[in-house]
Structure formats: C-alpha cells, structure tokens
VOBA-1610 file (N, C-alpha, C; in pm, whole numbers, padded with zeros to 5 digits, always signed):
BEGIN
Unk+02045-02407+02784Unk+01921-02447+02709Unk+01867-02331+02640Unk+01845-02341+02508Unk+01790-02233+02432Unk+01624-02218+02451Unk+01590-02096+02465Unk+01444-02075+02481Unk+01396-02010+02359Unk+01285-02074+02301Unk+01240-02023+02175Unk+01183-01880+02187Unk+01201-01805+02079Unk+01152-01662+02083Unk+01003-01662+02054Unk+00924-01582+02142Unk+00785-01582+02124Unk+00763-01462+02040Unk+00711-01456+01919Unk+00680-01352+01840Unk+00534-01302+01857Unk+00523-01174+01857Unk+00387-01109+01862Unk+00310-01134+01728Unk+00254-01244+01711Unk+00192-01279+01586Unk+00096-01180+01526Unk+00000-01123+01604Unk-00101-01033+01553Unk-00026-00902+01495Unk+00061-00852+01573Unk+00136-00731+01528Unk+00217-00759+01405Unk+00288-00872+01401Unk+00368-00909+01284Unk+00275-00929+01159Unk+00174-00988+01187Unk+00083-01013+01069Unk+00029-00880+01004Unk-00006-00783+01098Unk-00063-00662+01047Unk+00050-00579+00971Unk+00174-00574+01025Unk+00285-00515+00965Unk+00310-00578+00816Unk+00324-00702+00814Unk+00352-00774+00698Unk+00242-00766+00589Unk+00118-00763+00634Unk+00009-00741+00533Unk+00016-00602+00485Unk+00039-00508+00565Unk+00050-00365+00509Unk+00166-00349+00414Unk+00283-00424+00441Unk+00401-00420+00355Unk+00372-00479+00231Unk+00304-00589+00228Unk+00267-00661+00103Unk+00174-00583+00015Unk+00078-00520+00078Unk-00019-00432-00001Unk+00049-00316-00058Unk+00148-00255+00019Unk+00217-00135-00042Unk+00315-00184-00149Unk+00354-00301-00154Unk+00450-00348-00257Unk+00373-00410-00381Unk+00245-00406-00384Unk+00162-00455-00499Unk+00208-00386-00623Unk+00249-00459-00727Unk+00289-00400-00847Unk+00440-00371-00847Unk+00498-00373-00740Unk+00647-00341-00724Unk+00720-00467-00690Unk+00848-00478-00694Unk+00921-00601-00661Unk+00890-00645-00513Unk+00875-00782-00507Unk+00847-00847-00379Unk+00958-00803-00269Unk+00905-00777-00153Unk+01006-00746-00049Unk+01105-00863-00023Unk+01229-00809-00002Unk+01332-00905+00029Unk+01328-00935+00175Unk+01417-01036+00220Unk+01428-01053+00362Unk+01487-00933+00442Unk+01573-00858+00375Unk+01629-00734+00431Unk+01519-00633+00451Unk+01425-00616+00355Unk+01303-00527+00370Unk+01219-00574+00479Unk+01199-00702+00496Unk+01107-00750+00598Unk+01169-00727+00737Unk+01294-00751+00746Unk+01358-00727+00880Unk+01354-00581+00910Unk+01377-00486+00811Unk+01359-00350+00839Unk+01225-00310+00877Unk+01124-00368+00821Unk+00985-00323+00848Unk+00940-00379+00993Unk+00983-00507+01018Unk+00937-00569+01146Unk+01020-00533+01267Unk+01147-00530+01237Unk+01244-00502+01343Unk+01283-00617+01437Unk+01202-00713+01446Unk+01223-00819+01534Unk+01219-00963+01472Unk+01185-00967+01354Unk+01170-01110+01291Unk+01317-01145+01249Unk+01362-01263+01309Unk+01496-01300+01270Unk+01507-01355+01125Unk+01601-01334+01055Unk+01628-01358+00916Unk+01593-01508+00888Unk+01645-01600+00974Unk+01627-01740+00949Unk+01482-01792+00959Unk+01397-01708+01016Unk+01257-01741+01042Unk+01161-01676+00946Unk+01205-01595+00858Unk+01112-01521+00773Unk+01034-01609+00683Unk+01097-01707+00608Unk+01032-01792+00512Unk+00926-01876+00587Unk+00960-01930+00704Unk+00863-02017+00781Unk+00757-01931+00830Unk+00777-01811+00875Unk+00664-01726+00920Unk+00567-01692+00809Unk+00624-01659+00682Unk+00542-01632+00576Unk+00458-01749+00536Unk+00524-01869+00530Unk+00457-01994+00501Unk+00343-02023+00600Unk+00358-01988+00734Unk+00254-01996+00830Unk+00142-01906+00795Unk+00178-01782+00763Unk+00071-01691+00715Unk-00007-01737+00603Unk+00062-01808+00507Unk-00016-01874+00393Unk-00109-01988+00443Unk-00060-02062+00532Unk-00133-02173+00587Unk-00258-02129+00660Unk-00250-02007+00722Unk-00365-01946+00791Unk-00457-01871+00688Unk-00422-01864+00562Unk-00502-01811+00459Unk-00489-01651+00464Unk-00386-01595+00518Unk-00371-01448+00508Unk-00311-01404+00384Unk-00208-01478+00337Unk-00141-01441+00211Unk-00126-01556+00117Unk-00086-01525-00004Unk-00059-01625-00102Unk+00092-01599-00149Unk+00158-01719-00168Unk+00298-01708-00214Unk+00310-01794-00335Unk+00371-01736-00435Unk+00410-01803-00561Unk+00550-01806-00584Unk+00610-01926-00608Unk+00753-01947-00630Unk+00782-01960-00784Unk+00878-01892-00825Unk+00916-01908-00972Unk+00962-02046-00994Unk+00900-02109-01096Unk+00937-02244-01136Unk+01080-02268-01195Unk+01137-02158-01255Unk+01275-02169-01307Unk+01368-02135-01203Unk+01358-02024-01136Unk+01449-01977-01030Unk+01373-01977-00899Unk+01388-02088-00812Unk+01317-02101-00692Unk+01354-01998-00583Unk+01464-01919-00607Unk+01490-01810-00514Unk+01394-01687-00535Unk+01329-01685-00640Unk+01234-01575-00667Unk+01104-01613-00629Unk+01029-01511-00573Unk+00889-01542-00533Unk+00814-01412-00539Unk+00683-01425-00525Unk+00601-01302-00518Unk+00482-01340-00422Unk+00433-01223-00360Unk+00334-01235-00254Unk+00212-01155-00286Unk+00106-01194-00226Unk-00015-01105-00221Unk-00094-01133-00109Unk-00167-01036-00053Unk-00266-01048+00047Unk-00373-01137-00013Unk-00434-01233+00055Unk-00531-01321+00001Unk-00637-01240-00082Unk-00639-01278-00216Unk-00741-01214-00303Unk-00701-01078-00354Unk-00580-01025-00315Unk-00533-00896-00359Unk-00452-00898-00477Unk-00385-00784-00502Unk-00292-00777-00616Unk-00156-00833-00585Unk-00100-00898-00681Unk+00038-00959-00666Unk+00144-00850-00658Unk+00252-00875-00578Unk+00368-00797-00598Unk+00437-00852-00721Unk+00536-00779-00767Unk+00623-00828-00885Unk+00714-00935-00830Unk+00786-01007-00900Unk+00882-01106-00861Unk+00995-01039-00788Unk+01049-01113-00694Unk+01172-01069-00615Unk+01276-01023-00708Unk+01322-00903-00692Unk+01438-00853-00769Unk+01573-00917-00728Unk+01644-00959-00825Unk+01777-01014-00795Unk+01873-00899-00781Unk+01965-00904-00699Unk+02070-00797-00683Unk+02168-00806-00797Unk+02149-00735-00908Unk+02243-00741-01018Unk+02384-00699-00981Unk+02399-00605-00895Unk+02537-00554-00852Unk+02608-00674-00786Unk+02546-00744-00705Unk+02599-00869-00635Unk+02637-00970-00731Unk+02548-00998-00831Unk+02570-01102-00924Unk+02690-01070-01013Unk+02699-00939-01053Unk+02810-00904-01130Unk+02942-00911-01069Unk+02943-00882-00940Unk+03069-00884-00857Unk+03115-01031-00847Unk+03026-01120-00831Unk+03058-01259-00821Unk+03115-01313-00953Unk+03064-01262-01073Unk+03104-01315-01196Unk+03240-01261-01238Unk+03281-01143-01183Unk+03402-01087-01219Unk+03524-01156-01153
//
C-alpha cells in the first residue's frame, strides 16, 4: 500500500514565493528549477502544488493561450515573471 507523501506546506510556500519574486522579469522557473530550489517536491506534483497555491490566493498563474506548455507566475499582486523559456537546444535536436 502506498502512503501519500506529506509535504511541509508552510516551508514550501515560503521557498516558492521567494523563488517567484526573484524571477520577476526573468523567465518563469521550470520544473527542474523548482525541484532544485525545494529539494523535496516531486516533479509530478509541481503543477498541482502551484495550482493549490493559486487557489489559496498566494500566487497567480497565467497560461499562454497559443502554447499551453508556457506559463508565467507572480506572487499575488506582484510583478510577473517572463514566460517559461523553451529549451531551444532540445527542440533543435528533435528537429534534426
């Protein structure tokens, strides 16, 4: 039987809010960046956790209408990060 992982919500919120504030005006942090900053947040739970923070009114998330893989974040009422940067090197390797 799998036991759900209990995440330290207050600590994660503080780390993610600081990260989003530091990325204001720069590309939105990627999942890899978020894993590096938090150290414990599983990759598959990042989007759900961020959406939970949005539901609690801590952050705002905007999704690009054309490319739904791109998003940007801001602490509620703060400055937006730039859109998530696409990894051009990865895209070029796939095209070749």
